[in-house]
All heavy atoms as an XYZ file, in Angstrom:
825
protein
N     103.843     48.724     73.953
C     103.248     48.207     75.109
C     104.219     47.388     76.004
O     104.239     47.419     77.152
C     102.024     47.400     74.798
O     102.398     46.236     74.159
N     105.105     46.680     75.333
C     106.141     45.853     76.025
C     107.251     46.799     76.618
O     107.835     46.450     77.650
C     106.770     44.842     75.254
C     105.911     43.580     75.044
C     105.288     43.319     73.806
C     105.759     42.675     76.077
C     104.491     42.229     73.604
C     104.920     41.587     75.935
C     104.325     41.330     74.699
O     103.597     40.214     74.584
N     107.482     47.939     75.967
C     108.466     48.834     76.405
C     108.274     49.314     77.816
O     109.172     49.458     78.664
C     108.551     50.117     75.486
C     109.148     49.778     74.115
C     109.180     50.982     73.203
C     109.576     50.567     71.848
N     109.568     51.631     71.000
N     107.026     49.474     78.137
C     106.744     49.948     79.502
C     106.846     48.848     80.561
O     107.154     49.079     81.676
C     105.247     50.463     79.562
N     106.648     47.587     80.109
C     106.630     46.433     80.971
C     108.017     45.848     81.236
O     108.339     45.296     82.300
C     105.702     45.374     80.540
C     104.244     45.821     80.535
C     103.376     44.703     79.970
C     101.906     45.139     79.970
N     101.062     44.144     79.421
N     108.895     45.943     80.253
C     110.244     45.333     80.281
C     111.203     46.350     80.939
O     111.283     47.544     80.386
C     110.716     44.917     78.943
C     112.112     44.241     79.024
C     109.800     43.815     78.349
N     111.844     45.990     81.879
C     112.762     46.968     82.684
C     114.128     47.159     81.996
O     114.779     48.106     82.268
C     112.926     46.448     84.096
O     113.491     45.224     84.130
N     114.571     46.200     81.170
C     115.879     46.286     80.532
C     115.793     47.265     79.333
O     115.040     47.070     78.454
C     116.395     44.928     80.051
O     116.301     44.050     81.047
C     117.792     44.996     79.527
N     116.576     48.374     79.444
C     116.470     49.386     78.355
C     116.971     48.822     77.039
O     117.998     48.080     77.025
C     117.318     50.481     78.813
C     118.149     50.005     79.941
C     117.548     48.778     80.489
N     116.289     49.094     75.950
C     116.690     48.703     74.561
C     116.428     47.282     74.162
O     116.645     46.985     72.964
N     116.041     46.439     75.042
C     115.897     45.021     74.634
C     114.667     44.825     73.734
O     114.709     44.065     72.785
C     115.617     44.158     75.954
C     115.777     42.607     75.607
C     114.348     44.388     76.597
C     117.162     42.257     75.459
N     113.535     45.610     73.964
C     112.387     45.493     73.096
C     112.670     45.920     71.689
O     112.368     45.367     70.684
C     111.176     46.250     73.732
C     110.044     46.328     72.710
C     110.756     45.690     75.018
N     113.422     47.045     71.544
C     113.843     47.606     70.266
C     114.746     46.563     69.499
O     114.671     46.431     68.320
C     114.550     48.886     70.370
C     113.684     50.062     70.814
C     113.469     50.135     72.368
O     114.125     49.354     73.073
O     112.561     50.940     72.748
N     115.668     45.919     70.288
C     116.530     44.936     69.686
C     115.769     43.780     69.135
O     115.989     43.296     68.069
C     117.608     44.460     70.742
C     118.611     43.609     70.109
C     119.661     43.214     71.142
C     120.732     42.289     70.516
N     121.750     41.927     71.418
N     114.757     43.274     69.893
C     113.970     42.098     69.408
C     113.145     42.573     68.237
O     112.978     41.805     67.247
C     113.031     41.649     70.574
C     113.643     40.633     71.406
C     113.979     40.935     72.705
C     113.914     39.266     70.927
C     114.605     39.902     73.572
C     114.450     38.296     71.707
C     114.791     38.615     73.020
N     112.608     43.785     68.215
C     111.820     44.221     67.060
C     112.668     44.311     65.793
O     112.219     43.849     64.745
C     111.145     45.603     67.365
C     109.993     45.578     68.262
C     109.479     47.008     68.595
O     110.167     47.978     68.329
O     108.298     47.018     69.014
N     113.850     44.849     65.971
C     114.809     44.968     64.798
C     115.131     43.596     64.300
O     115.112     43.350     63.084
C     116.012     45.755     65.225
N     115.502     42.659     65.170
C     115.825     41.313     64.748
C     114.677     40.559     64.068
O     114.746     39.858     63.073
C     116.286     40.494     65.964
C     117.679     40.866     66.444
C     118.830     40.571     65.434
O     118.708     39.557     64.741
O     119.711     41.399     65.338
N     113.420     40.772     64.627
C     112.253     40.150     64.125
C     111.932     40.534     62.715
O     111.550     39.819     61.827
C     110.989     40.391     65.050
C     109.759     39.664     64.536
C     109.624     38.359     64.770
C     108.771     40.430     63.924
C     108.508     37.699     64.308
C     107.663     39.772     63.499
C     107.489     38.450     63.659
O     106.361     37.846     63.215
N     112.190     41.883     62.467
C     111.926     42.446     61.143
C     112.923     41.916     60.078
O     112.659     41.927     58.907
C     111.933     43.948     61.148
C     110.799     44.569     61.919
C     110.861     46.045     61.933
C     109.684     46.594     62.740
N     109.728     48.045     62.864
N     114.114     41.515     60.592
C     115.060     40.954     59.518
C     114.851     39.456     59.257
O     115.463     38.919     58.261
C     116.507     41.157     60.102
O     116.669     40.392     61.302
C     116.785     42.667     60.288
N     114.033     38.809     60.059
C     113.822     37.370     59.755
C     113.048     37.152     58.578
O     111.996     37.781     58.309
C     113.121     36.720     61.011
C     112.736     35.244     60.669
C     113.912     36.764     62.247
N     113.532     36.328     57.690
C     112.643     35.992     56.433
C     112.511     34.474     56.415
O     113.398     33.754     56.560
C     113.442     36.478     55.202
O     114.629     35.738     55.051
N     111.266     34.156     56.215
C     110.897     32.678     56.143
C     110.937     32.239     54.801
O     110.413     32.949     53.878
C     109.530     32.522     56.812
C     109.423     32.882     58.279
C     108.954     34.101     58.673
C     109.952     32.013     59.255
C     108.869     34.401     60.053
C     109.899     32.401     60.556
C     109.400     33.637     60.934
N     111.435     31.081     54.529
C     111.445     30.542     53.172
C     110.031     30.257     52.658
O     109.159     29.824     53.467
C     112.230     29.245     53.215
C     112.213     28.909     54.660
C     112.043     30.066     55.462
N     109.799     30.525     51.426
C     108.477     30.224     50.849
C     108.341     28.826     50.552
O     109.204     28.179     50.036
C     108.286     31.070     49.570
C     107.261     32.188     49.656
C     107.019     32.729     48.330
C     105.833     33.670     48.609
N     105.637     34.521     47.370
N     107.204     28.185     50.925
C     106.986     26.769     50.662
C     106.679     26.689     49.214
O     105.701     27.368     48.748
C     105.881     26.278     51.570
N     107.407     25.851     48.473
C     107.124     25.643     47.077
C     106.705     24.161     46.853
O     107.560     23.265     47.173
C     108.365     25.980     46.223
C     108.122     25.794     44.796
C     108.797     27.462     46.503
N     105.606     23.965     46.413
C     105.130     22.578     46.077
C     105.490     22.285     44.672
O     104.709     22.545     43.739
C     103.670     22.507     46.381
N     106.697     21.753     44.455
C     107.143     21.471     43.073
C     106.325     20.387     42.417
O     106.135     20.370     41.218
C     108.613     21.132     43.149
C     109.478     22.221     43.600
C     110.920     21.800     43.821
O     111.235     20.611     43.582
O     111.759     22.657     44.270
N     105.877     19.426     43.290
C     105.130     18.272     42.702
C     103.617     18.598     42.516
O     102.895     17.809     42.054
C     105.292     17.058     43.502
C     105.031     17.051     44.985
C     106.177     17.722     45.857
O     107.313     17.551     45.514
O     105.814     18.323     46.750
N     103.223     19.870     42.920
C     101.771     20.240     42.860
C     101.290     20.133     41.399
O     100.172     19.646     41.171
C     101.496     21.578     43.394
C     100.065     21.975     43.532
C      99.368     20.974     44.488
C      99.978     23.365     44.074
N     102.082     20.668     40.428
C     101.642     20.632     39.057
C     101.468     19.247     38.508
O     100.489     18.873     37.856
C     102.651     21.414     38.208
N     102.380     18.311     39.013
C     102.349     16.989     38.544
C     101.111     16.281     39.125
O     100.379     15.537     38.445
C     103.612     16.282     38.922
C     103.631     14.792     38.531
C     104.927     14.112     38.986
O     105.898     14.759     39.270
O     104.870     12.821     39.055
N     100.845     16.601     40.304
C      99.647     16.033     41.032
C      98.369     16.466     40.386
O      97.433     15.704     40.176
C      99.714     16.314     42.560
C     100.864     15.525     43.233
C      98.416     15.944     43.184
C     101.079     15.959     44.634
N      98.330     17.792     40.106
C      97.128     18.271     39.391
C      96.923     17.673     37.995
O      95.831     17.294     37.596
C      97.224     19.809     39.219
C      96.947     20.577     40.501
C      96.996     22.040     40.276
C      96.680     22.843     41.571
N      96.751     24.267     41.344
N      98.041     17.374     37.370
C      97.981     16.692     35.976
C      97.400     15.291     36.196
O      96.564     14.877     35.412
C      99.353     16.671     35.414
C      99.417     16.538     33.951
C     100.849     16.684     33.485
O     101.335     17.817     33.372
O     101.463     15.655     33.147
N      97.978     14.576     37.225
C      97.499     13.209     37.438
C      96.003     13.193     37.798
O      95.232     12.394     37.424
C      98.310     12.469     38.551
C      99.690     12.238     38.121
C     100.552     11.716     39.301
O     100.205     11.801     40.467
N     101.768     11.229     38.989
N      95.684     14.196     38.637
C      94.257     14.272     39.110
C      93.317     14.501     37.862
O      92.250     13.841     37.796
C      94.092     15.390     40.080
C      92.731     15.540     40.657
N      91.889     16.540     40.251
C      92.039     14.853     41.526
C      90.726     16.464     40.823
N      90.793     15.421     41.647
N      93.678     15.404     36.965
C      92.961     15.709     35.842
C      92.793     14.427     34.899
O      91.748     14.132     34.422
C      93.512     16.822     35.000
N      93.960     13.714     34.758
C      93.895     12.460     34.018
C      92.993     11.401     34.612
O      92.239     10.752     33.911
C      95.333     11.932     33.858
N      92.979     11.375     35.903
C      92.143     10.340     36.588
C      90.690     10.734     36.438
O      89.899      9.880     36.247
C      92.502     10.313     38.139
C      93.821      9.589     38.391
S      94.443      9.762     40.057
C      93.103      8.907     40.943
N      90.386     12.046     36.535
C      89.040     12.524     36.346
C      88.556     12.224     34.930
O      87.378     11.789     34.714
C      88.908     13.955     36.629
C      88.838     14.390     38.143
C      88.793     15.892     38.278
C      87.659     13.788     38.818
N      89.416     12.449     34.048
C      89.074     12.151     32.609
C      88.817     10.598     32.347
O      87.791     10.280     31.759
C      90.210     12.618     31.632
O      89.965     12.291     30.348
N      89.626      9.791     32.950
C      89.428      8.392     32.856
C      88.106      7.910     33.559
O      87.441      7.144     32.983
C      90.580      7.603     33.509
C      91.869      7.763     32.708
C      93.061      7.108     33.456
O      92.832      6.359     34.419
O      94.196      7.302     33.052
N      87.876      8.528     34.683
C      86.582      8.209     35.375
C      85.373      8.627     34.587
O      84.426      7.850     34.498
C      86.575      8.887     36.770
N      85.470      9.775     33.992
C      84.269     10.334     33.212
C      84.105      9.304     31.937
O      82.956      9.017     31.623
C      84.495     11.678     32.721
C      84.429     12.727     33.870
C      84.881     14.122     33.525
O      85.449     14.301     32.452
O      84.683     14.972     34.378
N      85.207      8.930     31.383
C      85.139      7.958     30.180
C      84.570      6.715     30.658
O      83.804      6.058     29.914
C      86.533      7.884     29.513
C      86.430      6.947     28.291
C      85.664      7.582     27.133
O      85.630      8.808     26.940
N      84.820      6.746     26.596
N      84.994      6.199     31.816
C      84.471      5.012     32.341
C      82.951      5.050     32.546
O      82.176      4.101     32.325
C      85.169      4.619     33.701
O      84.626      3.432     34.149
N      82.474      6.202     33.038
C      81.030      6.380     33.288
C      80.294      6.301     32.001
O      79.272      5.686     31.831
C      80.810      7.729     34.029
C      79.313      8.081     34.038
C      81.303      7.678     35.463
N      80.823      7.031     30.955
C      80.201      7.043     29.667
C      80.176      5.610     29.058
O      79.181      5.157     28.527
C      80.908      7.986     28.724
C      80.712      9.463     29.147
C      79.278      9.893     29.250
O      78.459      9.490     28.347
O      78.975     10.512     30.251
N      81.262      4.867     29.221
C      81.361      3.541     28.658
C      80.315      2.664     29.378
O      79.649      1.816     28.816
C      82.745      2.924     28.871
C      83.758      3.605     27.958
O      83.410      4.318     27.068
O      84.976      3.383     28.234
N      80.203      2.828     30.714
C      79.223      2.065     31.481
C      77.826      2.383     31.054
O      76.908      1.440     31.035
C      79.405      2.335     32.951
O      80.665      1.891     33.444
N      77.512      3.652     30.874
C      76.181      4.016     30.416
C      75.819      3.431     29.035
O      74.756      2.834     28.876
C      76.077      5.501     30.263
C      75.965      6.215     31.576
C      75.846      7.696     31.415
C      75.740      8.449     32.758
N      75.718      9.900     32.592
N      76.782      3.261     28.174
C      76.626      2.684     26.919
C      76.424      1.225     26.980
O      75.588      0.546     26.332
C      77.849      2.976     25.943
N      77.256      0.561     27.905
C      77.071     -0.871     28.128
C      75.751     -1.224     28.775
O      75.140     -2.206     28.449
C      78.194     -1.311     29.076
C      78.260     -2.800     29.331
C      78.860     -3.487     28.187
N      78.997     -4.902     28.551
C      78.546     -5.971     27.772
N      78.066     -5.687     26.573
N      78.761     -7.133     28.167
N      75.226     -0.307     29.678
C      73.979     -0.540     30.282
C      72.800     -0.607     29.152
O      71.959     -1.405     29.209
C      73.623      0.514     31.341
C      74.495      0.263     32.579
C      72.220      0.493     31.685
C      74.515      1.331     33.573
N      72.893      0.370     28.273
C      71.935      0.508     27.214
C      72.001     -0.777     26.323
O      71.004     -1.425     25.998
C      72.191      1.748     26.279
C      71.395      1.725     25.022
C      71.820      2.956     27.079
N      73.208     -1.226     26.029
C      73.366     -2.415     25.140
C      72.868     -3.673     25.883
O      72.190     -4.525     25.255
C      74.886     -2.606     24.843
N      73.167     -3.772     27.116
C      72.707     -4.970     27.934
C      71.169     -4.949     28.111
O      70.521     -6.033     28.056
C      73.379     -5.030     29.323
C      74.819     -5.371     29.275
C      75.493     -5.247     30.623
C      75.061     -6.770     28.697
N      70.584     -3.736     28.324
C      69.096     -3.648     28.387
C      68.546     -4.051     27.072
O      67.477     -4.844     27.073
C      68.798     -2.205     28.767
O      69.427     -1.772     29.970
C      67.256     -2.019     28.889
N      69.102     -3.703     26.027
C      68.519     -4.073     24.663
C      68.734     -5.599     24.499
O      67.787     -6.246     23.974
C      69.250     -3.423     23.513
C      69.025     -1.883     23.544
O      68.003     -1.497     24.154
O      69.747     -1.134     22.859
N      69.809     -6.201     24.958
C      70.047     -7.634     24.797
C      69.080     -8.372     25.650
O      68.470     -9.385     25.227
C      71.514     -7.944     25.330
C      71.832     -9.438     25.295
C      71.775    -10.005     23.864
C      73.267     -9.603     25.900
N      68.857     -7.906     26.931
C      67.816     -8.539     27.769
C      66.426     -8.491     27.102
O      65.692     -9.469     27.117
C      67.771     -7.931     29.175
C      66.580     -8.385     29.922
C      69.077     -8.303     29.940
N      66.085     -7.341     26.617
C      64.786     -7.158     25.952
C      64.665     -8.162     24.714
O      63.666     -8.839     24.521
C      64.535     -5.770     25.473
N      65.739     -8.327     23.892
C      65.718     -9.162     22.774
C      65.646    -10.632     23.288
O      64.921    -11.473     22.712
C      67.000     -8.971     21.937
N      66.370    -10.999     24.329
C      66.315    -12.395     24.823
C      64.883    -12.684     25.414
O      64.409    -13.786     25.205
C      67.343    -12.588     25.916
C      68.786    -12.524     25.318
S      70.035    -12.662     26.597
C      70.077    -14.423     26.882
N      64.379    -11.721     26.065
C      62.944    -11.933     26.618
C      61.994    -12.077     25.541
O      61.041    -12.936     25.617
C      62.547    -10.824     27.522
C      63.282    -10.892     28.904
C      62.965     -9.701     29.818
O      62.378     -8.692     29.353
O      63.243     -9.827     31.014
N      62.128    -11.335     24.441
C      61.204    -11.441     23.356
C      61.397    -12.709     22.512
O      60.417    -13.261     21.906
C      61.266    -10.219     22.383
O      62.498    -10.247     21.702
N      62.592    -13.216     22.544
C      62.905    -14.547     21.843
C      62.890    -15.702     22.745
O      63.380    -16.827     22.395
C      64.257    -14.369     21.162
C      64.249    -13.408     20.032
O      63.171    -13.019     19.460
N      65.376    -12.871     19.678
N      62.390    -15.557     23.945
C      62.377    -16.686     24.871
C      61.513    -17.786     24.394
O      60.404    -17.584     23.914
C      61.888    -16.197     26.232
C      62.072    -17.164     27.373
C      61.649    -16.507     28.670
O      61.103    -15.449     28.762
N      61.947    -17.164     29.789
N      62.049    -18.992     24.519
C      61.302    -20.123     24.078
C      61.033    -21.044     25.368
O      61.770    -20.962     26.327
C      62.050    -21.069     23.014
C      62.181    -20.228     21.781
C      63.378    -21.496     23.546
N      60.060    -21.913     25.227
C      59.700    -22.818     26.320
C      58.886    -23.948     25.789
O      58.895    -24.191     24.516
N      58.318    -24.710     26.647
C      57.555    -25.921     26.228
C      56.379    -25.553     25.383
O      55.909    -26.360     24.554
C      57.079    -26.663     27.472
C      56.065    -25.949     28.303
C      54.691    -26.114     28.071
C      56.537    -25.104     29.339
C      53.759    -25.471     28.805
C      55.493    -24.433     30.126
C      54.166    -24.609     29.867
O      53.287    -23.932     30.570
N      55.875    -24.354     25.414
C      54.693    -23.974     24.704
C      55.144    -23.430     23.216
O      54.264    -23.123     22.420
C      53.951    -22.853     25.443
C      54.843    -21.655     25.658
N      55.690    -21.571     26.760
C      54.948    -20.473     25.051
C      56.299    -20.455     26.725
N      55.889    -19.715     25.714
N      56.403    -23.280     22.951
C      56.822    -22.750     21.681
C      56.770    -23.861     20.544
O      57.205    -25.013     20.799
C      58.337    -22.343     21.816
O      58.479    -21.408     22.874
C      58.787    -21.660     20.562
N      56.190    -23.466     19.521
C      56.037    -24.460     18.359
C      57.272    -24.416     17.498
O      58.092    -23.445     17.598
C      54.722    -24.159     17.551
O      55.014    -22.805     16.958
C      53.539    -24.065     18.375
N      57.453    -25.476     16.682
C      58.602    -25.465     15.767
C      58.498    -24.233     14.770
O      59.555    -23.681     14.457
C      58.656    -26.738     14.995
C      59.309    -27.936     15.776
C      59.231    -29.184     14.906
C      60.739    -27.648     16.112
N      57.353    -23.946     14.370
C      57.231    -22.804     13.397
C      57.642    -21.540     14.099
O      58.351    -20.699     13.454
C      55.735    -22.683     12.966
C      55.245    -23.785     12.039
C      55.028    -25.061     12.718
O      54.777    -25.085     13.916
O      55.085    -26.130     12.070
N      57.313    -21.297     15.369
C      57.749    -20.133     16.012
C      59.258    -20.141     16.209
O      59.975    -19.160     16.133
C      57.101    -19.978     17.375
C      55.615    -19.715     17.318
C      54.925    -19.916     18.723
O      55.385    -20.691     19.513
N      53.834    -19.144     18.912
N      59.783    -21.355     16.510
C      61.261    -21.432     16.688
C      61.982    -21.216     15.376
O      63.007    -20.494     15.355
C      61.552    -22.889     17.172
C      62.917    -23.141     17.807
C      63.093    -22.265     19.068
C      63.104    -24.576     18.132
N      61.453    -21.645     14.268
C      62.057    -21.330     12.946
C      62.018    -19.858     12.665
O      62.871    -19.332     12.007
C      61.346    -22.145     11.836
C      61.521    -23.684     12.006
C      60.624    -24.547     11.445
C      62.596    -24.176     12.705
C      60.714    -25.918     11.526
C      62.717    -25.562     12.867
C      61.792    -26.398     12.216
O      61.972    -27.796     12.359
N      60.928    -19.179     13.057
C      60.855    -17.761     12.851
C      62.025    -16.979     13.617
O      62.585    -16.094     13.088
C      59.479    -17.216     13.308
C      58.396    -17.467     12.266
C      57.099    -16.941     12.847
O      57.053    -15.920     13.633
O      55.980    -17.563     12.505
N      62.100    -17.433     14.834
C      63.129    -16.778     15.731
C      64.526    -17.136     15.286
O      65.426    -16.252     15.320
C      62.903    -17.198     17.137
C      61.637    -16.716     17.875
C      61.504    -17.360     19.229
C      61.661    -15.246     18.008
N      64.746    -18.376     14.982
C      66.121    -18.803     14.641
C      66.125    -19.587     13.310
O      66.158    -20.833     13.274
C      66.659    -19.695     15.797
C      66.544    -19.077     17.132
C      65.632    -19.434     18.024
C      67.565    -18.099     17.468
C      65.574    -18.837     19.258
C      67.472    -17.482     18.685
C      66.505    -17.829     19.632
O      66.483    -17.220     20.820
N      65.988    -18.914     12.201
C      65.908    -19.563     10.914
C      67.163    -20.422     10.542
O      66.963    -21.410      9.882
C      65.768    -18.426      9.899
C      66.113    -17.176     10.600
C      66.015    -17.476     12.021
N      68.247    -20.131     11.150
C      69.473    -20.865     10.798
C      69.481    -22.209     11.487
O      70.224    -23.128     11.163
C      70.729    -20.033     11.193
C      70.620    -19.596     12.657
O      69.596    -19.219     13.120
O      71.706    -19.572     13.366
N      68.586    -22.419     12.484
C      68.576    -23.713     13.165
C      67.620    -24.737     12.497
O      67.615    -25.910     12.949
C      68.183    -23.514     14.614
C      69.085    -22.803     15.508
C      68.511    -22.565     16.948
C      70.429    -23.552     15.583
N      66.747    -24.287     11.604
C      65.802    -25.148     11.016
C      66.314    -26.420     10.457
O      65.897    -27.539     10.765
C      64.993    -24.426      9.899
C      63.826    -25.236      9.329
C      62.983    -24.472      8.400
O      63.194    -23.248      8.217
O      61.999    -25.088      7.832
N      67.401    -26.354      9.674
C      68.007    -27.531      9.062
C      68.569    -28.437     10.192
O      68.422    -29.699     10.090
C      69.167    -27.157      8.131
N      69.213    -27.969     11.126
C      69.778    -28.756     12.176
C      68.681    -29.468     13.040
O      68.747    -30.675     13.277
C      70.659    -27.873     13.183
C      71.229    -28.675     14.329
C      72.069    -27.783     15.267
O      72.334    -26.593     14.953
O      72.278    -28.257     16.420
N      67.598    -28.750     13.331
C      66.446    -29.352     14.085
C      65.821    -30.461     13.269
O      65.512    -31.498     13.781
C      65.481    -28.214     14.498
C      66.102    -27.300     15.502
C      64.171    -28.873     15.007
C      65.275    -26.096     15.835
N      65.552    -30.188     11.981
C      64.917    -31.202     11.136
C      65.806    -32.433     11.071
O      65.287    -33.547     11.029
C      64.615    -30.615      9.731
C      63.477    -29.552      9.768
C      62.166    -30.165     10.141
O      61.848    -31.374      9.907
O      61.357    -29.407     10.847
N      67.149    -32.194     10.954
C      68.075    -33.378     10.852
C      68.013    -34.181     12.181
O      68.024    -35.444     12.152
C      69.441    -32.937     10.627
N      67.870    -33.577     13.290
C      67.894    -34.239     14.641
C      66.456    -34.989     14.695
O      66.455    -36.118     15.209
C      68.000    -33.244     15.743
C      69.343    -32.715     15.889
C      69.520    -31.689     16.995
O      68.537    -31.476     17.806
O      70.595    -31.027     17.066
N      65.481    -34.431     14.250
C      64.159    -35.081     14.184
C      64.152    -36.377     13.323
O      63.752    -37.404     13.736
C      62.983    -34.136     13.834
C      62.858    -33.036     14.902
C      61.671    -34.907     13.552
C      61.862    -31.986     14.532
N      64.729    -36.180     12.161
C      64.874    -37.287     11.222
C      65.696    -38.425     11.841
O      65.388    -39.581     11.603
C      65.518    -36.864      9.917
C      64.644    -35.921      9.054
C      63.619    -36.646      8.305
O      63.793    -37.800      7.903
O      62.469    -36.117      8.203
N      66.758    -38.131     12.583
C      67.633    -39.066     13.134
C      67.178    -39.553     14.570
O      67.867    -40.348     15.194
C      69.102    -38.511     13.231
N      66.071    -39.077     14.953
C      65.451    -39.429     16.266
C      66.413    -39.084     17.362
O      66.558    -39.837     18.384
C      65.053    -40.927     16.356
C      63.974    -41.244     15.354
N      62.667    -40.968     15.486
C      64.100    -41.894     14.188
C      62.011    -41.318     14.454
N      62.797    -41.948     13.579
N      67.122    -37.951     17.334
C      68.010    -37.482     18.426
C      67.267    -36.492     19.313
O      67.487    -35.358     19.308
C      69.287    -36.866     17.780
C      70.064    -37.817     16.977
C      71.226    -37.151     16.281
O      71.135    -35.963     15.967
O      72.229    -37.769     15.887
N      66.342    -37.014     20.067
C      65.357    -36.302     20.796
C      66.124    -35.408     21.931
O      65.759    -34.323     22.213
C      64.314    -37.146     21.405
C      63.606    -37.946     20.342
C      63.571    -39.285     20.206
C      62.848    -37.469     19.292
N      62.918    -39.727     19.155
C      62.395    -38.594     18.500
C      62.486    -36.154     18.768
C      61.623    -38.459     17.427
C      61.735    -36.093     17.661
C      61.368    -37.201     16.918
N      67.014    -35.948     22.623
C      67.635    -35.236     23.757
C      69.094    -34.788     23.472
O      69.818    -34.579     24.387
N      69.441    -34.629     22.154
C      70.833    -34.358     21.846
C      71.362    -33.051     22.451
O      72.399    -33.005     22.991
C      70.952    -34.205     20.308
C      72.344    -33.901     19.861
C      72.425    -33.771     18.350
C      73.775    -33.282     17.907
N      73.850    -32.436     16.855
N      70.608    -31.991     22.448
C      71.130    -30.627     22.908
C      70.529    -30.262     24.293
O      70.553    -29.141     24.717
C      70.707    -29.604     21.891
C      71.477    -29.720     20.642
O      72.578    -30.316     20.646
O      70.895    -29.449     19.538
N      70.076    -31.273     25.017
C      69.479    -30.963     26.287
C      70.542    -31.024     27.397
O      71.379    -31.791     27.441
C      68.288    -31.876     26.720
C      67.168    -31.651     25.637
C      67.839    -31.595     28.074
C      65.941    -32.580     25.877
């Protein structure tokens, strides 16, 4: 199509011949493998972090439930406190004997 429009004889053929000999270098991403490796490692760490977080959520939920069930207040009797915390019975009795009413407040 250009041969009919260009008035200089042989110029289109010359450009076509030269264009066919041009070779473009292939782009090689040498660091692509390293980046993919880093990406995979980051994904693995993120997935492990999610699993750790899920386990931590379960543990904390259990802890909150245990704390709520063992919650004490002004209405809690000493007998109930001894049931919840048997290791404190001796300490509490010693404080009562010594009249240390506000020691741990």
